[in-house]
C-alpha positions in Angstrom: 98.2 142.3 113.9 97.5 140.7 110.5 96.9 136.9 110.6 99.9 134.8 109.6 99.4 132.7 106.5 99.2 129.0 107.3 102.4 127.2 106.3 100.4 124.1 105.3 97.2 125.3 103.5 98.1 128.9 102.9 94.9 130.3 104.4 95.1 133.7 106.0 92.7 132.8 108.7 94.6 132.2 111.9 94.5 133.4 115.5 97.3 133.8 118.0 97.6 131.1 120.7 100.0 132.3 123.4 101.3 129.5 125.6 104.0 129.6 128.3 105.6 132.7 127.0 105.7 131.5 123.4 103.5 132.7 120.5 101.7 130.0 118.5 99.3 130.4 115.6 96.3 128.2 114.8 94.8 128.0 111.3 91.0 128.1 111.4 90.9 126.4 108.0 93.0 123.3 108.5 93.5 123.5 112.3 97.3 123.4 112.1 99.2 124.9 115.0 102.7 126.4 114.5 105.2 128.2 116.6 106.0 131.8 115.6 109.4 131.9 113.8 110.8 134.1 116.7 110.7 130.9 118.8 112.6 128.6 116.5 116.0 127.3 117.4 119.1 128.0 115.3 120.2 124.9 113.2 123.2 124.1 115.5 121.0 124.2 118.6 118.4 122.1 116.9 120.9 119.5 115.9 122.3 119.4 119.4 118.9 118.3 120.7 118.8 115.5 118.1 122.3 114.4 119.0 121.1 113.8 122.5 118.6 111.2 121.3 119.6 107.5 121.7 117.6 105.7 119.0 119.5 102.5 118.3 118.9 100.5 115.1 118.4 97.2 116.9 116.4 98.6 119.9 113.3 96.4 120.1 111.2 99.2 121.8 112.2 101.7 119.1 111.4 99.2 116.4 108.0 98.6 118.0 107.3 102.3 118.0 108.2 102.6 114.3 106.1 99.6 113.4 103.0 101.7 113.8 104.1 103.4 110.5 106.1 100.6 108.9 103.3 98.1 109.5 101.1 100.1 107.1 103.8 99.6 104.5 104.0 95.9 105.1 100.2 95.5 104.8 99.8 97.8 101.7 102.9 97.6 99.6 103.8 94.2 98.0 107.3 93.3 97.0 109.3 94.2 95.0 109.1 97.9 95.9 111.3 100.8 96.8 110.9 103.2 99.8 112.3 106.3 101.3 112.5 107.1 105.0 112.5 110.9 105.2 114.2 112.1 108.4 115.9 108.8 109.1 118.1 110.3 111.9 121.5 109.0 113.0 120.0 105.5 113.8 118.1 104.6 110.6 116.1 101.8 112.1 113.2 102.0 109.7 115.6 101.8 106.8 117.0 98.6 108.3 113.5 97.2 108.9 112.5 97.8 105.3 115.7 96.2 104.0 115.2 93.2 106.2 111.6 92.9 104.8 112.9 92.8 101.3 112.3 96.4 100.2 114.9 98.6 98.4 115.4 101.3 100.9 116.9 104.8 101.1 117.2 107.2 104.0 117.3 111.0 103.9 118.0 113.4 106.8 119.1 117.0 106.5 121.5 116.6 109.4 122.7 112.9 109.3 122.1 111.7 105.7 122.0 114.8 103.5 121.9 113.3 100.0 119.6 115.6 98.0 119.6 113.3 95.0 117.4 111.0 97.0 114.7 113.6 96.8 114.7 113.5 93.0 113.8 109.8 92.7 110.5 108.0 92.7 109.4 105.5 95.4 106.5 103.1 96.0 106.3 104.4 99.6 107.7 107.1 101.8 107.7 107.0 105.5 108.4 109.9 107.9 108.2 109.2 111.6 108.3 111.9 114.2 109.7 114.4 111.6 107.1 116.7 110.2 106.5 118.4 113.6 110.1 119.8 113.2 109.5 121.4 109.7 109.0 125.1 109.5 107.6 124.9 105.9 105.6 121.7 105.8 103.7 122.5 102.6 106.8 122.8 100.5 108.5 119.7 102.1 105.4 117.5 101.8 104.7 118.6 98.2 108.2 117.6 97.4 107.7 114.2 99.0 104.4 113.8 97.2 106.2 114.4 93.9 108.6 111.6 94.7 105.7 109.1 95.0 104.8 106.8 92.2 101.1 106.5 91.3 99.5 104.2 93.8 102.2 104.8 96.3 101.6 105.7 99.9 102.9 108.5 102.2 103.0 107.4 105.8 103.3 110.2 108.3 103.7 109.5 112.1 103.3 112.5 114.5 101.1 113.1 117.5 98.0 115.1 116.6 96.8 118.2 118.3 93.2 118.0 119.5 92.1 121.3 121.1 93.6 124.6 122.3 93.0 123.6 125.9 94.8 120.3 125.6 97.6 122.0 123.6 98.4 124.2 126.5 99.3 121.3 128.8 100.5 118.9 126.1 103.9 117.3 126.8 104.6 117.0 123.1 104.7 120.8 122.9 107.6 121.0 125.4 110.2 119.7 123.0 111.9 122.9 121.7 112.4 121.4 118.2 108.6 120.7 117.8 107.3 123.7 115.9 104.4 122.5 113.8 101.5 120.4 115.1 99.0 118.7 112.8 95.3 118.0 113.5 93.3 115.4 111.7 91.8 118.2 109.7 95.3 119.3 108.6 95.9 115.9 106.9 92.4 115.9 105.4 93.1 119.4 103.9 96.4 118.1 102.5 94.9 115.1 101.0 92.0 117.1 99.5 94.5 119.4 97.8 96.3 116.4 96.3 93.0 114.8 95.4 94.0 111.8 97.4 92.6 109.5 100.1 93.7 109.6 103.7 93.3 107.0 106.4 94.1 107.2 110.2 95.0 103.7 111.3 96.5 104.9 114.6 96.1 108.0 116.7 99.5 109.3 115.5 99.6 107.9 111.9 98.2 109.2 108.7 98.4 107.2 105.4 97.8 109.2 102.2 97.5 107.2 98.9 98.5 108.8 95.6 95.9 108.2 92.8 
């Protein structure tokens, strides 16, 4: 079997990582792990999983969870500024948090706020919390978001990071059937290097990439 090209860095240097009857691949260049396309849900089934989430805009616990990403915006992006929350979901709490803080906010989601024109504008910051692990083509999507950032802007990505093959096999994060791509720290470093950008890891599940 020929190695599958990495959907993030493009390297043809992966190995198969079978887990619980599913076939994953792991890139030896950027350490990304991705589920083989044969294991992906159909869009309707994927949306049905999201419809079962109960993320309320005013839920203080949910807001505290999002603050790991949004706190980076507050500390790094002075007002006035504009932001996009990519993958805002049916309860766009981070959009509300940004608006309350004085930012000009927009929210995009392919299922709940599908306004493609938002992906043609420029922003001072873009957040994406617990989204990129659902994206089958992360390079194309992230390149698109990077193109929407103004110089000096920040891309804040929140997702749990894969550590090792051994831990991956017993990782609860893997059990969500909509989670199909798993980033390692090396994955974000490879992405930043391709963009000639700086990347920081202020939290175990947050990466901040700054556009030159």
